[in-house]
All heavy atoms as an XYZ file, in Angstrom:
890
protein
N     163.341     66.900    120.201
C     162.947     66.832    118.783
C     163.052     65.517    118.152
O     162.267     65.102    117.352
C     163.830     67.875    118.058
C     163.466     68.062    116.609
S     161.885     69.012    116.319
C     162.358     70.600    116.635
N     164.193     64.779    118.562
C     164.398     63.414    117.915
C     163.243     62.594    118.332
O     162.830     61.723    117.518
C     165.807     62.930    118.367
C     165.989     61.483    118.027
C     166.958     63.780    117.848
N     162.863     62.540    119.613
C     161.727     61.725    120.024
C     160.492     61.940    119.275
O     159.775     61.028    118.826
C     161.514     61.819    121.598
C     160.312     61.084    121.996
C     162.761     61.319    122.290
N     160.141     63.264    119.109
C     159.091     63.643    118.310
C     159.112     63.161    116.796
O     158.128     62.565    116.307
N     160.222     63.220    116.227
C     160.435     62.768    114.825
C     160.246     61.280    114.875
O     159.586     60.717    113.891
C     161.794     63.240    114.263
C     162.149     62.432    113.023
C     161.959     64.735    114.135
N     160.737     60.509    115.766
C     160.534     59.059    115.821
C     159.023     58.719    115.937
O     158.644     57.752    115.356
C     161.409     58.498    116.908
C     162.941     58.515    116.733
C     163.680     58.068    118.044
C     163.336     57.738    115.550
N     158.418     59.499    116.902
C     156.964     59.173    117.015
C     156.175     59.513    115.641
O     155.277     58.877    115.260
C     156.373     60.019    118.118
C     156.441     59.309    119.445
C     157.160     59.717    120.531
C     155.696     58.202    119.636
C     157.244     59.138    121.709
C     155.740     57.440    120.862
C     156.473     57.944    121.862
N     156.632     60.598    114.968
C     156.073     60.892    113.651
C     156.275     59.786    112.702
O     155.382     59.390    111.962
C     156.548     62.154    113.088
C     155.810     63.426    113.416
C     156.482     64.572    113.895
C     154.411     63.469    113.299
C     155.850     65.665    114.189
C     153.777     64.638    113.602
C     154.428     65.746    114.077
N     157.496     59.232    112.653
C     157.796     58.155    111.771
C     156.916     56.885    112.098
O     156.301     56.383    111.121
C     159.296     57.811    111.837
N     156.769     56.562    113.346
C     156.022     55.379    113.734
C     154.593     55.640    113.426
O     153.872     54.672    112.878
C     156.229     55.044    115.116
C     155.510     53.813    115.729
C     155.989     52.550    114.979
C     155.835     53.684    117.238
N     154.119     56.771    113.674
C     152.637     57.100    113.342
C     152.390     56.961    111.875
O     151.370     56.458    111.404
C     152.311     58.537    113.808
N     153.301     57.470    111.120
C     153.129     57.306    109.615
C     153.256     55.976    109.053
O     152.678     55.588    108.037
C     154.077     58.329    108.866
C     153.554     59.722    108.904
O     152.633     60.038    108.171
N     154.049     60.585    109.745
N     154.064     55.113    109.713
C     154.044     53.655    109.444
C     152.616     53.064    109.673
O     152.125     52.372    108.805
C     155.093     52.904    110.221
C     154.936     51.393    110.010
C     156.536     53.312    109.726
N     152.043     53.345    110.806
C     150.694     52.818    111.101
C     149.752     53.438    110.041
O     148.919     52.678    109.557
C     150.270     53.347    112.504
C     150.829     52.488    113.574
C     151.526     53.071    114.616
C     150.648     51.121    113.670
C     152.045     52.355    115.728
C     151.234     50.439    114.759
C     151.860     50.993    115.718
N     149.822     54.698    109.748
C     148.944     55.343    108.731
C     149.050     54.637    107.385
O     148.139     54.293    106.658
C     149.226     56.803    108.555
N     150.356     54.413    106.974
C     150.591     53.743    105.654
C     149.916     52.397    105.638
O     149.198     52.140    104.636
C     152.073     53.623    105.418
C     152.426     53.251    103.921
C     152.652     54.140    102.939
C     152.364     51.944    103.390
N     152.775     53.385    101.745
C     152.600     52.066    101.985
C     152.167     50.693    103.898
C     152.686     50.939    101.136
C     152.141     49.572    103.010
C     152.518     49.810    101.648
N     150.048     51.659    106.660
C     149.409     50.299    106.657
C     147.983     50.371    106.660
O     147.223     49.609    106.009
C     150.040     49.370    107.767
C     151.353     48.852    107.368
C     152.491     49.422    107.877
C     151.440     47.727    106.476
C     153.718     48.775    107.570
C     152.658     47.216    106.154
C     153.771     47.761    106.699
N     147.383     51.347    107.519
C     145.958     51.426    107.564
C     145.347     51.699    106.265
O     144.235     51.213    105.886
C     145.529     52.489    108.554
C     144.057     52.645    108.748
C     143.595     53.733    109.724
O     144.427     54.477    110.202
N     142.362     53.842    109.911
N     145.908     52.621    105.457
C     145.216     53.126    104.302
C     145.674     52.338    103.056
O     144.920     52.187    102.080
C     145.550     54.495    104.012
C     145.095     55.388    105.179
C     146.021     56.282    105.861
C     143.775     55.334    105.550
C     145.515     57.023    106.899
C     143.291     56.122    106.642
C     144.164     57.008    107.250
N     146.828     51.612    103.114
C     147.320     50.933    101.888
C     147.256     49.428    101.886
O     147.506     48.816    100.885
C     148.792     51.446    101.541
C     148.754     52.892    101.244
O     147.932     53.365    100.334
N     149.525     53.634    101.925
N     147.091     48.819    103.050
C     147.007     47.332    103.111
C     145.977     46.788    102.185
O     146.067     45.661    101.584
C     146.780     46.843    104.523
C     148.054     46.434    105.245
C     147.716     45.898    106.648
C     149.032     45.545    104.472
N     144.828     47.548    101.932
C     143.823     47.113    101.082
C     144.273     46.896     99.657
O     143.602     46.089     98.940
C     142.587     48.078    101.149
C     143.065     49.524    100.644
C     141.979     50.519    100.711
O     140.766     50.244    100.372
N     142.342     51.676    101.146
N     145.388     47.471     99.248
C     145.879     47.299     97.930
C     147.003     46.295     97.859
O     147.361     45.879     96.782
C     146.384     48.703     97.418
C     145.362     49.771     97.422
C     145.499     50.867     98.291
C     144.194     49.680     96.653
C     144.563     51.785     98.368
C     143.300     50.686     96.687
C     143.425     51.777     97.533
N     147.524     45.986     98.987
C     148.700     45.050     99.050
C     148.257     43.566     99.435
O     148.798     42.641     98.868
C     149.704     45.612    100.188
C     150.090     46.999     99.930
C     150.877     44.607    100.267
C     150.751     47.221     98.613
N     147.352     43.515    100.195
C     146.849     42.148    100.742
C     145.436     42.061    100.585
O     144.621     42.845    101.165
C     147.285     42.041    102.208
C     147.128     40.716    102.866
C     146.679     39.539    102.239
C     147.263     40.358    104.276
N     146.549     38.502    103.107
C     146.914     39.014    104.334
C     147.705     41.113    105.236
C     146.987     38.305    105.614
C     147.728     40.434    106.537
C     147.452     39.103    106.678
N     144.888     41.160     99.832
C     143.467     41.018     99.511
C     142.590     40.915    100.674
O     141.435     41.397    100.694
C     143.304     39.757     98.537
C     141.956     39.652     97.975
C     141.895     38.469     96.973
O     142.785     38.358     96.101
O     140.942     37.634     97.180
N     143.071     40.261    101.751
C     142.257     40.061    102.994
C     141.766     41.423    103.526
O     140.710     41.554    103.985
C     143.009     39.366    104.021
C     142.297     38.988    105.283
C     141.443     37.927    105.329
C     142.113     39.699    106.487
N     140.921     37.890    106.595
C     141.308     39.015    107.251
C     142.662     40.954    106.916
C     140.929     39.431    108.548
C     142.348     41.368    108.155
C     141.493     40.608    108.989
N     142.545     42.458    103.410
C     142.196     43.808    103.967
C     141.272     44.595    103.145
O     140.775     45.691    103.584
C     143.430     44.610    104.185
C     144.306     44.119    105.430
C     145.310     43.314    105.328
C     144.060     44.411    106.697
N     145.840     43.078    106.652
C     145.073     43.712    107.525
C     143.182     45.184    107.430
C     145.169     43.783    108.850
C     143.237     45.263    108.915
C     144.262     44.530    109.565
N     140.969     44.240    101.872
C     140.318     45.141    100.986
C     138.878     45.523    101.380
O     138.315     46.529    100.971
C     140.346     44.616     99.493
C     139.666     43.394     99.236
C     139.855     43.037     97.787
O     140.916     43.257     97.201
O     138.963     42.358     97.201
N     138.262     44.740    102.261
C     136.888     45.052    102.640
C     136.709     45.062    104.129
O     135.676     44.803    104.657
C     135.866     44.002    102.049
C     136.126     42.613    102.557
O     137.076     42.336    103.138
O     135.239     41.740    102.310
N     137.746     45.500    104.820
C     137.758     45.530    106.292
C     138.183     46.887    106.893
O     139.128     47.008    107.638
C     138.632     44.432    106.916
C     138.142     43.050    106.467
C     138.965     41.927    106.947
C     138.410     40.639    106.660
N     138.086     40.367    105.298
N     137.425     47.936    106.490
C     137.913     49.262    107.074
C     137.720     49.429    108.608
O     138.606     50.065    109.138
C     136.956     50.216    106.290
C     135.783     49.381    105.982
C     136.232     47.973    105.740
N     136.780     48.711    109.154
C     136.641     48.886    110.581
C     137.754     48.101    111.369
O     138.245     48.589    112.365
C     135.259     48.348    111.104
C     134.104     49.303    110.573
C     132.797     48.621    111.069
C     134.242     50.688    111.146
N     138.163     46.947    110.893
C     139.218     46.176    111.471
C     140.452     47.039    111.336
O     141.254     47.163    112.279
C     139.333     44.785    110.745
C     140.640     44.057    111.330
C     138.112     44.001    110.985
N     140.677     47.597    110.144
C     141.817     48.409    109.908
C     141.859     49.612    110.865
O     142.924     50.012    111.466
C     141.845     48.907    108.519
O     142.980     49.734    108.245
N     140.764     50.184    111.038
C     140.623     51.322    112.078
C     140.991     50.980    113.445
O     141.787     51.601    114.084
C     139.233     52.005    112.022
N     140.527     49.875    113.912
C     140.812     49.401    115.269
C     142.159     48.917    115.410
O     142.826     49.211    116.480
C     139.831     48.280    115.706
C     138.447     48.722    116.084
C     137.413     48.506    115.267
C     138.257     49.566    117.219
C     136.120     48.904    115.497
C     136.978     50.034    117.486
C     135.899     49.763    116.696
N     142.846     48.299    114.499
C     144.171     47.798    114.634
C     145.119     48.951    114.436
O     146.136     48.948    115.229
C     144.390     46.730    113.481
C     145.877     46.403    113.412
C     143.603     45.487    113.713
N     144.942     49.826    113.521
C     145.988     50.828    113.274
C     145.695     52.272    113.762
O     146.610     53.000    114.131
C     146.212     50.987    111.801
C     146.757     49.685    111.140
C     145.980     48.958    110.348
C     148.035     49.343    111.452
C     146.391     47.758    109.851
C     148.499     48.107    110.907
C     147.731     47.360    110.131
N     144.423     52.699    113.874
C     144.098     54.127    114.131
C     144.455     54.494    115.609
O     144.884     55.569    115.836
C     142.582     54.396    113.826
N     144.136     53.621    116.501
C     144.370     53.936    117.873
C     145.887     54.142    118.231
O     146.293     55.211    118.698
C     143.788     52.933    118.833
C     142.183     53.071    118.758
C     144.233     53.146    120.344
C     141.362     51.991    119.445
N     146.737     53.183    117.835
C     148.174     53.432    118.070
C     148.729     54.581    117.216
O     149.541     55.302    117.729
C     148.826     52.079    117.715
C     147.922     51.256    116.980
C     146.503     51.803    117.329
N     148.213     54.782    115.974
C     148.620     55.848    115.129
C     148.257     57.159    115.828
O     149.138     58.080    115.981
C     147.889     55.766    113.850
C     148.172     56.903    112.879
S     147.318     56.836    111.326
C     145.571     56.955    111.915
N     147.101     57.305    116.413
C     146.671     58.597    117.031
C     147.576     58.882    118.236
O     147.923     60.030    118.474
C     145.250     58.484    117.479
O     144.370     58.369    116.332
N     147.890     57.872    119.033
C     148.734     58.058    120.200
C     150.150     58.468    119.764
O     150.643     59.443    120.388
C     148.724     56.738    121.080
C     147.352     56.469    121.705
C     149.790     56.797    122.173
C     147.194     55.142    122.320
N     150.644     57.910    118.799
C     151.969     58.254    118.260
C     152.015     59.679    117.785
O     152.895     60.433    118.002
C     152.414     57.331    117.147
S     152.922     55.710    117.735
N     150.947     60.070    117.020
C     150.779     61.456    116.529
C     150.810     62.445    117.710
O     151.414     63.476    117.743
C     149.608     61.759    115.602
C     149.965     61.392    114.173
C     149.071     60.501    113.478
C     151.022     61.855    113.500
C     149.319     60.163    112.142
C     151.232     61.633    112.150
C     150.404     60.724    111.572
N     150.006     62.050    118.763
C     149.812     62.933    119.916
C     151.255     63.159    120.595
O     151.535     64.322    120.899
C     148.852     62.280    120.890
C     148.396     63.181    122.054
C     147.401     64.027    121.966
C     149.027     63.385    123.302
N     147.205     64.654    123.243
C     148.289     64.285    124.012
C     150.130     62.818    123.970
C     148.580     64.698    125.328
C     150.538     63.236    125.172
C     149.692     64.121    125.883
N     152.003     62.047    120.762
C     153.342     62.322    121.412
C     154.372     62.892    120.554
O     155.211     63.677    120.968
C     153.901     60.951    121.826
C     153.329     60.485    123.178
C     152.347     59.467    123.280
C     153.664     61.129    124.392
C     151.791     59.035    124.470
C     153.092     60.775    125.595
C     152.156     59.738    125.587
O     151.615     59.404    126.825
N     154.177     62.741    119.139
C     155.065     63.398    118.200
C     154.839     64.950    118.314
O     155.782     65.652    118.550
C     154.700     62.960    116.752
N     153.672     65.449    118.274
C     153.322     66.782    118.443
C     153.733     67.295    119.758
O     154.381     68.406    119.847
C     151.832     67.038    118.238
C     151.391     66.797    116.809
C     151.433     68.501    118.591
C     151.976     67.751    115.793
N     153.535     66.584    120.807
C     153.975     67.034    122.182
C     155.409     67.242    122.217
O     155.900     68.315    122.781
C     153.455     65.957    123.154
C     153.970     66.344    124.603
C     153.591     65.148    125.585
C     154.104     65.392    126.903
N     153.138     65.997    127.848
N     156.222     66.265    121.709
C     157.645     66.415    121.719
C     158.250     67.453    120.842
O     159.246     68.226    121.233
C     158.286     65.034    121.468
C     158.180     64.174    122.692
O     158.961     64.181    123.571
N     157.190     63.245    122.700
N     157.738     67.585    119.617
C     158.261     68.494    118.620
C     157.903     69.909    119.053
O     158.731     70.869    119.072
C     157.762     68.299    117.231
C     158.092     69.258    116.248
C     158.399     66.921    116.677
N     156.626     70.221    119.427
C     156.253     71.572    119.888
C     156.965     71.877    121.197
O     157.423     72.993    121.371
C     154.736     71.618    120.005
C     154.358     72.948    120.645
C     154.138     71.499    118.650
N     157.109     70.880    122.072
C     157.850     71.076    123.310
C     159.337     71.539    123.068
O     159.854     72.324    123.762
N     159.884     70.938    122.018
C     161.350     71.210    121.741
C     161.523     72.611    121.001
O     162.447     73.328    121.221
C     161.938     70.097    120.923
N     160.485     72.865    120.159
C     160.548     74.128    119.334
C     159.831     75.266    119.826
O     160.172     76.443    119.522
C     160.051     73.771    117.917
O     158.649     73.583    117.879
N     158.776     74.968    120.613
C     157.927     76.102    121.117
C     156.931     76.629    120.051
O     156.225     77.595    120.366
N     156.848     75.951    118.934
C     155.961     76.413    117.843
C     155.021     75.303    117.389
O     155.587     74.269    116.900
C     156.734     77.100    116.770
C     157.553     78.273    117.179
C     158.413     78.806    115.949
O     158.511     78.162    114.928
O     158.952     79.829    116.103
N     153.788     75.607    117.213
C     152.899     74.639    116.538
C     153.191     74.332    115.121
O     153.071     73.216    114.661
C     151.372     75.187    116.685
C     150.776     75.102    118.121
C     149.470     75.734    118.054
C     150.677     73.730    118.682
N     153.636     75.429    114.459
C     153.990     75.247    113.060
C     155.148     74.259    112.872
O     155.090     73.481    111.841
C     154.431     76.581    112.352
C     153.209     77.371    111.806
C     152.698     78.443    112.312
C     152.386     77.012    110.698
N     151.621     78.898    111.616
C     151.458     77.934    110.616
C     152.367     75.926    109.800
C     150.380     77.926    109.593
C     151.423     75.883    108.792
C     150.498     76.892    108.761
N     156.047     74.197    113.721
C     157.098     73.197    113.567
C     156.605     71.778    113.667
O     156.963     70.958    112.809
C     158.207     73.426    114.672
O     158.686     74.753    114.549
C     159.358     72.410    114.612
N     155.617     71.593    114.564
C     154.990     70.240    114.601
C     154.282     69.915    113.378
O     154.387     68.791    112.818
N     153.614     70.794    112.676
C     152.890     70.530    111.486
C     153.811     70.271    110.368
O     153.627     69.243    109.585
C     151.940     71.709    111.143
C     151.241     71.615    109.840
C     150.157     70.436    109.898
N     149.646     70.208    108.571
C     149.797     69.088    107.870
N     150.479     68.074    108.321
N     149.248     68.998    106.725
N     154.741     71.112    110.219
C     155.706     70.974    109.069
C     156.570     69.755    109.223
O     156.931     69.089    108.182
C     156.557     72.246    108.919
C     155.648     73.493    108.453
C     156.422     74.760    108.534
C     155.100     73.229    107.116
N     157.013     69.453    110.413
C     157.866     68.239    110.634
C     156.992     66.939    110.392
O     157.508     66.010    109.787
C     158.379     68.193    112.121
C     159.532     69.128    112.421
S     161.031     68.731    111.540
C     161.571     67.351    112.476
N     155.747     67.005    110.831
C     154.853     65.952    110.495
C     154.676     65.638    109.002
O     154.695     64.499    108.600
N     154.529     66.796    108.290
C     154.419     66.636    106.818
C     155.686     66.041    106.172
O     155.554     65.165    105.357
C     154.038     68.008    106.230
C     154.182     68.048    104.715
C     153.289     67.502    103.938
C     155.357     68.507    104.122
C     153.521     67.439    102.460
C     155.575     68.525    102.711
C     154.598     67.988    101.929
N     156.788     66.611    106.583
C     158.049     66.116    105.956
C     158.332     64.704    106.314
O     158.648     63.910    105.355
N     158.248     64.395    107.577
C     158.512     62.959    107.981
C     157.575     62.029    107.354
O     157.906     60.979    106.863
C     158.546     62.815    109.547
C     158.646     61.412    109.947
C     159.754     63.656    110.152
N     156.308     62.424    107.280
C     155.220     61.560    106.679
C     155.548     61.300    105.223
O     155.330     60.188    104.702
N     155.940     62.338    104.495
C     156.289     62.198    103.056
C     157.476     61.181    102.826
O     157.362     60.338    101.986
C     156.607     63.530    102.442
O     155.500     64.431    102.640
C     156.918     63.487    100.953
N     158.396     61.305    103.704
C     159.610     60.392    103.527
C     159.250     58.994    103.820
O     159.576     58.045    103.221
C     160.807     60.975    104.416
C     161.887     59.920    104.408
C     161.311     62.288    103.931
N     158.484     58.789    104.989
C     158.051     57.510    105.364
C     157.192     56.891    104.290
O     157.357     55.688    103.957
C     157.370     57.519    106.793
C     156.660     56.166    107.079
C     158.314     57.780    107.932
N     156.256     57.586    103.819
C     155.436     57.157    102.738
C     156.192     56.765    101.552
O     155.935     55.661    100.970
C     154.346     58.231    102.250
C     153.374     57.704    101.366
C     152.147     57.216    101.775
C     153.520     57.810     99.991
C     151.188     56.730    100.902
C     152.563     57.291     99.093
C     151.414     56.803     99.561
O     150.498     56.376     98.760
N     157.170     57.489    101.119
C     158.006     57.119    100.000
C     158.707     55.820    100.174
O     158.761     54.946     99.292
C     158.950     58.170     99.712
N     159.392     55.644    101.335
C     160.144     54.482    101.669
C     159.242     53.254    101.686
O     159.650     52.221    101.036
C     160.901     54.641    102.998
C     161.495     53.318    103.409
C     161.978     55.685    102.872
N     158.141     53.331    102.314
C     157.229     52.162    102.435
C     156.604     51.796    101.023
O     156.437     50.607    100.709
C     156.083     52.374    103.498
C     156.576     52.370    104.912
C     155.514     52.756    105.864
C     157.260     51.022    105.313
N     156.248     52.800    100.346
C     155.642     52.568     98.975
C     156.613     51.924     98.061
O     156.331     51.073     97.313
C     155.063     53.880     98.467
O     154.081     54.393     99.422
C     154.425     53.679     97.107
N     157.905     52.362     98.175
C     158.977     51.791     97.308
C     159.251     50.326     97.760
O     159.351     49.490     96.886
C     160.206     52.625     97.416
C     161.320     52.157     96.666
C     161.474     52.227     95.281
C     162.411     51.570     97.302
C     162.440     51.717     94.504
C     163.504     51.040     96.594
C     163.552     51.132     95.285
O     164.615     50.650     94.482
N     159.438     50.118     99.058
C     159.838     48.792     99.456
C     158.731     47.737     99.594
O     158.938     46.606     99.220
C     160.525     48.927    100.896
O     159.540     49.442    101.845
C     161.724     49.702    100.909
N     157.524     48.198     99.885
C     156.428     47.202    100.105
C     155.581     47.122     98.872
O     155.262     46.042     98.319
C     155.528     47.494    101.305
C     156.462     47.306    102.611
C     154.429     46.587    101.408
C     155.873     47.783    103.863
N     155.131     48.197     98.323
C     154.245     48.298     97.136
C     155.051     48.135     95.807
O     154.387     48.013     94.787
C     153.396     49.538     97.194
N     156.305     48.337     95.911
C     157.228     48.148     94.763
C     156.890     49.312     93.695
O     157.089     49.027     92.492
C     157.118     46.827     94.061
C     157.443     45.653     95.101
C     158.809     45.662     95.548
C     159.074     44.381     96.380
N     159.942     44.582     97.513
N     156.508     50.435     94.146
C     156.344     51.525     93.229
C     157.555     52.446     93.163
O     158.121     52.773     94.187
C     155.081     52.396     93.664
C     153.742     51.747     93.418
C     152.628     52.759     93.647
O     152.765     53.884     93.675
O     151.515     52.161     93.849
N     157.927     52.779     92.043
C     159.175     53.620     91.823
C     158.965     55.042     92.394
O     157.835     55.635     92.323
C     159.468     53.730     90.384
O     160.586     54.568     90.177
N     160.032     55.561     93.016
C     160.021     56.931     93.372
C     161.010     57.662     92.586
O     161.310     58.860     92.913
C     160.265     57.068     94.957
C     161.614     56.575     95.382
S     161.797     57.057     97.133
C     162.442     55.521     97.781
N     161.439     57.106     91.479
C     162.448     57.755     90.643
C     161.887     58.475     89.515
O     162.374     58.435     88.388
C     163.380     56.665     90.153
S     164.371     55.936     91.591
N     160.827     59.239     89.682
C     160.332     60.175     88.683
C     160.745     61.597     89.138
O     161.047     61.793     90.288
C     158.805     60.148     88.535
O     158.196     60.559     89.715
C     158.311     58.718     88.272
N     160.910     62.417     88.199
C     161.338     63.806     88.480
C     160.413     64.435     89.473
O     160.790     65.142     90.440
C     161.464     64.671     87.282
N     159.142     64.256     89.306
C     158.074     64.842     90.196
C     158.230     64.293     91.619
O     158.246     65.126     92.595
C     156.715     64.508     89.665
C     155.580     65.090     90.505
C     154.219     64.892     89.853
C     153.852     63.472     89.757
N     152.388     63.287     89.314
N     158.302     63.027     91.749
C     158.452     62.424     93.118
C     159.727     62.829     93.802
O     159.676     63.113     95.004
C     158.233     60.937     93.037
O     157.037     60.546     92.435
C     158.358     60.207     94.381
N     160.788     62.619     93.122
C     162.134     63.036     93.681
C     162.201     64.538     94.059
O     162.714     64.824     95.082
C     163.223     62.714     92.681
C     163.505     61.192     92.509
C     164.537     60.990     91.406
C     163.938     60.619     93.798
N     161.571     65.391     93.243
C     161.457     66.825     93.643
C     160.649     67.002     94.942
O     161.053     67.699     95.810
C     160.836     67.634     92.563
O     161.648     67.467     91.370
C     160.724     69.129     92.864
N     159.557     66.337     95.015
C     158.704     66.397     96.239
C     159.447     65.889     97.478
O     159.358     66.393     98.511
C     157.395     65.778     96.088
S     156.332     66.529     94.921
N     160.115     64.735     97.351
C     160.972     64.128     98.417
C     162.002     65.132     98.871
O     162.243     65.286    100.031
C     161.505     62.821     98.104
C     160.530     61.671     98.043
C     161.164     60.377     97.442
C     160.014     61.384     99.381
N     162.657     65.686     97.902
C     163.720     66.685     98.236
C     163.096     67.889     98.987
O     163.774     68.357     99.935
C     164.441     67.213     96.928
O     164.917     66.077     96.306
C     165.490     68.209     97.184
N     162.008     68.368     98.482
C     161.344     69.513     99.255
C     160.984     69.083    100.686
O     161.127     69.831    101.546
C     160.138     69.890     98.459
C     160.394     70.731     97.140
C     159.255     70.955     96.333
C     161.179     72.027     97.329
N     160.466     67.844    100.837
C     160.087     67.466    102.172
C     161.284     67.356    103.062
O     161.260     67.761    104.247
C     159.440     66.024    102.097
N     162.458     66.888    102.571
C     163.683     66.873    103.397
C     164.148     68.233    103.695
O     164.737     68.487    104.712
C     164.713     65.982    102.646
C     164.322     64.479    102.732
S     165.622     63.517    102.050
C     164.928     63.112    100.442
N     164.078     69.154    102.740
C     164.420     70.586    102.966
C     163.509     71.167    104.084
O     164.028     71.855    104.947
C     164.258     71.448    101.667
C     165.425     70.965    100.722
C     164.351     72.972    101.966
C     165.278     71.577     99.323
N     162.209     70.912    104.044
C     161.314     71.304    105.095
C     161.757     70.815    106.482
O     161.742     71.626    107.481
C     159.897     70.967    104.837
C     159.305     71.773    103.690
C     158.983     71.067    106.019
C     157.954     71.297    103.086
N     162.118     69.505    106.550
C     162.655     68.939    107.834
C     163.883     69.653    108.208
O     163.980     70.124    109.508
C     162.834     67.466    107.658
C     161.530     66.724    107.450
C     163.575     66.807    108.935
C     161.680     65.233    107.045
N     164.776     69.891    107.381
C     166.084     70.548    107.728
C     165.809     71.989    108.160
O     166.445     72.383    109.115
C     166.991     70.425    106.411
N     164.968     72.708    107.464
C     164.658     74.017    107.909
C     164.076     74.085    109.362
O     164.443     74.888    110.124
C     163.678     74.686    106.983
C     164.365     75.076    105.580
C     163.043     75.976    107.559
C     163.377     75.551    104.502
N     163.236     73.147    109.605
C     162.585     73.142    110.970
C     163.559     72.784    112.090
O     163.441     73.193    113.182
C     161.364     72.145    110.973
C     160.203     72.571    110.112
C     159.796     73.953    110.490
O     159.420     74.327    111.659
N     159.621     74.746    109.400
N     164.580     71.956    111.751
C     165.610     71.479    112.691
C     166.663     72.596    112.896
O     167.022     72.856    113.976
C     166.185     70.153    112.312
C     165.099     69.051    112.422
C     167.373     69.837    113.192
C     165.576     67.716    111.964
N     167.165     73.097    111.777
C     168.423     73.886    111.797
C     168.157     75.391    111.719
O     169.117     76.136    112.218
C     169.352     73.481    110.642
C     169.830     72.055    110.842
C     169.400     71.100    109.799
C     170.558     71.548    111.870
C     169.799     69.751    109.944
C     170.924     70.303    112.040
C     170.508     69.387    110.997
N     167.115     75.937    111.374
C     166.921     77.355    111.245
C     166.270     77.872    112.488
O     165.222     77.569    112.911
C     165.908     77.636    110.071
C     165.797     79.126    109.676
C     166.095     80.174    110.434
C     165.347     79.616    108.397
N     165.877     81.338    109.713
C     165.408     81.062    108.515
C     165.000     78.952    107.258
C     165.009     81.828    107.507
C     164.611     79.845    106.239
C     164.620     81.219    106.315
N     167.098     78.555    113.192
C     166.675     79.129    114.590
C     166.163     80.483    114.468
O     166.511     81.426    113.893
C     167.792     78.985    115.575
C     168.318     77.556    115.765
C     167.300     76.743    116.296
C     167.821     75.284    116.449
N     166.912     74.318    116.622
């Protein structure tokens, strides 16, 4: 399960940069194909191994989907806060992050 979560985290880092660099660095704003080639291939491979490991550990496809959602939400929040300098300290965002962490905990600990 841990390996799958790490692959989900890495895949979501690639996804964050692929979709958000256009807003962070002017050079990327008109290069969707470059972005796709640089980030999409390693991102897809990471997602593939994430699902393989999480479903292998849990035996359920739903666990893979929900873990992917939860980990993706947490990674997105951290990168958006640290790189884009957007606050995550609103009631709405903190509630959603809490729910994402609860989803991760349920998938790991509820047998």
